[in-house]
C-alpha positions as CSV (number, residue, x, y, z in Angstrom):
1,X,0.2,0.1,0.0
2,X,1.2,3.5,-1.0
3,X,1.4,5.8,2.0
4,X,0.7,9.6,1.3
5,X,1.2,12.2,3.6
6,X,-2.0,13.7,4.9
7,X,-1.6,17.1,3.1
8,X,-0.8,15.6,-0.3
9,X,-4.0,13.4,0.1
10,X,-6.3,16.4,1.3
11,X,-4.8,18.6,-1.4
12,X,-5.7,16.0,-4.0
13,X,-9.3,15.7,-2.6
14,X,-9.7,19.4,-2.7
15,X,-8.6,19.5,-6.7
16,X,-10.9,16.6,-7.3
17,X,-13.7,18.4,-5.7
18,X,-12.8,21.8,-7.5
19,X,-12.6,20.1,-10.8
20,X,-16.2,18.5,-10.2
21,X,-17.6,21.9,-9.2
22,X,-16.2,23.8,-12.2
23,X,-17.6,20.9,-14.5
24,X,-21.2,21.3,-12.7
25,X,-21.0,25.0,-13.0
26,X,-20.0,24.9,-16.5
27,X,-22.9,22.6,-17.6
28,X,-25.5,25.0,-15.6
29,X,-24.2,28.3,-17.2
30,X,-24.3,26.7,-20.9
31,X,-28.0,26.5,-21.2
32,X,-28.0,30.6,-20.0
33,X,-25.4,31.1,-23.1
34,X,-27.0,28.9,-25.3
35,X,-30.6,31.0,-24.8
36,X,-28.5,34.4,-25.5
37,X,-26.8,32.8,-28.6
38,X,-30.5,31.5,-29.8
39,X,-32.0,34.9,-29.5
40,X,-32.6,36.6,-32.8
41,X,-30.5,39.5,-33.8
42,X,-33.3,42.1,-33.9
43,X,-34.2,40.5,-30.1
44,X,-31.0,41.4,-28.7
45,X,-30.7,44.8,-30.6
46,X,-34.0,45.6,-28.9
47,X,-32.8,44.8,-25.5
48,X,-29.6,46.7,-25.9
49,X,-31.3,49.6,-27.8
50,X,-34.4,49.7,-25.9
51,X,-33.3,49.6,-22.5
52,X,-30.6,52.1,-23.3
53,X,-33.0,54.9,-24.8
54,X,-35.8,54.1,-22.1
55,X,-33.0,54.8,-19.3
56,X,-31.3,57.8,-20.9
57,X,-35.0,59.4,-21.2
58,X,-35.6,58.3,-17.8
59,X,-32.5,59.8,-16.1
60,X,-32.7,62.9,-18.3
61,X,-36.4,63.3,-17.0
62,X,-35.0,63.1,-13.3
63,X,-32.7,65.8,-14.4
64,X,-35.5,67.8,-16.1
65,X,-37.7,68.0,-12.6
66,X,-34.7,69.4,-10.4
67,X,-33.1,71.6,-13.1
68,X,-35.9,72.9,-15.0
69,X,-37.8,76.1,-14.5
70,X,-40.8,75.5,-16.5
71,X,-44.0,73.7,-15.0
72,X,-44.9,72.3,-18.4
73,X,-41.5,70.8,-19.0
74,X,-41.5,69.5,-15.5
75,X,-44.7,67.7,-15.8
76,X,-43.6,66.0,-19.2
77,X,-40.5,65.0,-17.3
78,X,-42.4,63.6,-14.2
79,X,-44.5,61.5,-16.8
80,X,-41.7,60.1,-18.7
81,X,-39.9,59.3,-15.6
82,X,-42.8,57.4,-14.3
83,X,-43.9,55.4,-17.1
84,X,-40.1,54.7,-18.4
85,X,-39.8,53.2,-14.9
86,X,-42.3,50.7,-15.7
87,X,-41.3,50.1,-19.3
88,X,-38.0,49.5,-18.2
89,X,-39.3,46.8,-15.6
90,X,-41.4,45.2,-18.3
91,X,-38.5,44.8,-20.7
92,X,-36.4,43.0,-17.7
93,X,-39.1,40.7,-16.8
94,X,-40.0,39.9,-20.5
95,X,-36.1,39.0,-21.4
96,X,-35.6,35.4,-22.1
97,X,-33.9,33.6,-19.0
98,X,-30.4,33.9,-19.2
99,X,-30.2,37.0,-21.5
100,X,-28.4,39.9,-19.6
101,X,-30.3,42.8,-19.8
102,X,-28.7,46.4,-18.5
103,X,-30.4,47.8,-15.3
104,X,-29.5,51.3,-15.7
105,X,-27.1,51.9,-19.0
106,X,-28.3,55.3,-20.1
107,X,-26.4,57.4,-22.7
108,X,-23.9,59.4,-21.0
109,X,-23.5,61.8,-23.8
110,X,-27.0,62.7,-23.9
111,X,-27.0,63.0,-20.1
112,X,-24.0,65.3,-20.3
113,X,-25.5,67.4,-22.7
114,X,-28.0,69.1,-20.3
115,X,-26.1,68.3,-16.7
116,X,-24.6,71.8,-16.4
117,X,-27.5,73.7,-18.0
118,X,-30.0,75.8,-15.8
119,X,-33.2,77.6,-16.5
120,X,-34.1,78.1,-20.1
121,X,-31.1,76.9,-21.6
122,X,-32.0,73.7,-20.3
123,X,-35.4,74.0,-21.2
124,X,-34.8,74.4,-24.8
125,X,-31.9,71.9,-24.6
126,X,-34.1,68.8,-22.9
127,X,-36.9,69.5,-25.3
128,X,-35.1,69.8,-28.7
129,X,-32.1,67.2,-28.0
130,X,-33.7,64.9,-25.3
131,X,-37.2,64.9,-25.5
132,X,-38.0,65.1,-29.1
133,X,-34.8,63.1,-30.2
134,X,-35.0,60.6,-27.5
135,X,-38.6,59.7,-28.0
136,X,-38.1,59.3,-31.7
137,X,-35.1,56.8,-30.8
138,X,-37.5,55.0,-28.2
139,X,-40.2,55.0,-31.2
140,X,-37.6,53.4,-33.9
141,X,-36.4,50.8,-31.3
142,X,-40.0,49.7,-30.2
143,X,-41.5,49.5,-33.7
144,X,-38.3,47.6,-35.0
145,X,-39.1,44.6,-32.5
146,X,-42.6,44.8,-33.4
147,X,-41.9,44.4,-37.4
148,X,-38.8,42.3,-36.9
149,X,-38.7,40.5,-33.3
150,X,-39.2,36.8,-32.8
151,X,-39.8,36.5,-29.0
152,X,-43.4,36.6,-28.2
153,X,-42.9,38.1,-24.9
154,X,-40.5,41.0,-26.0
155,X,-42.6,41.7,-29.0
156,X,-45.6,42.0,-26.3
157,X,-43.7,44.3,-24.1
158,X,-42.9,46.4,-27.2
159,X,-46.4,46.6,-28.0
160,X,-48.0,47.4,-24.9
161,X,-45.3,50.4,-24.4
162,X,-45.8,51.6,-28.1
163,X,-48.9,53.6,-27.3
164,X,-47.1,55.1,-24.3
165,X,-43.9,56.1,-26.3
166,X,-46.1,57.7,-28.8
167,X,-47.8,59.9,-26.2
168,X,-44.7,60.9,-24.9
169,X,-43.4,62.0,-28.7
170,X,-46.8,63.9,-29.1
171,X,-46.6,65.6,-25.7
172,X,-42.7,66.7,-26.7
173,X,-44.1,67.9,-30.3
174,X,-46.7,69.6,-28.7
175,X,-44.2,71.1,-25.9
176,X,-41.8,72.3,-28.3
177,X,-44.6,74.0,-30.3
178,X,-45.7,75.8,-27.3
179,X,-42.2,77.1,-26.6
180,X,-41.8,78.1,-29.9
181,X,-38.8,75.4,-30.7
182,X,-38.1,73.2,-33.5
183,X,-40.4,70.3,-33.9
184,X,-38.3,68.5,-36.5
185,X,-36.1,65.8,-35.1
186,X,-34.3,65.4,-38.8
């Protein structure tokens, strides 16, 4: 019989246990990675683009509630913030298991463009560059999912959220008109 020192025997046992644990972990992680890779490209783009545009609009609206001096802008921002928080939650809930959905991934450049502004300068920039352009991006992302997406749950969220986003865009256009600002997003 071969006699091994206790430390060598214990080390060999620990190495074996770690190997078994690694293999087991790889087997449970594989289905999640496979789910993500099986997701259609349009659905993957919607998760990335949709969550980013919703987070950007939500965070910009939160900034607007504290930086704007206009009650109409603040009212618009409060509505967008509340609605987009719900849309963001619905997107996360509808995403297939194993697909990573960013919780808060706003476009930093958009937020930086308004972050140091106050008063009328803030209102003008927020309406023209964030509300109008941002809501147009949201419309495009959600309409693309409805047209090209293949995941039924994601499409359902897009269909459910689209009227809200359309209402936000119409409100942004109306707000721009009332403030005598350009309503074109081109």
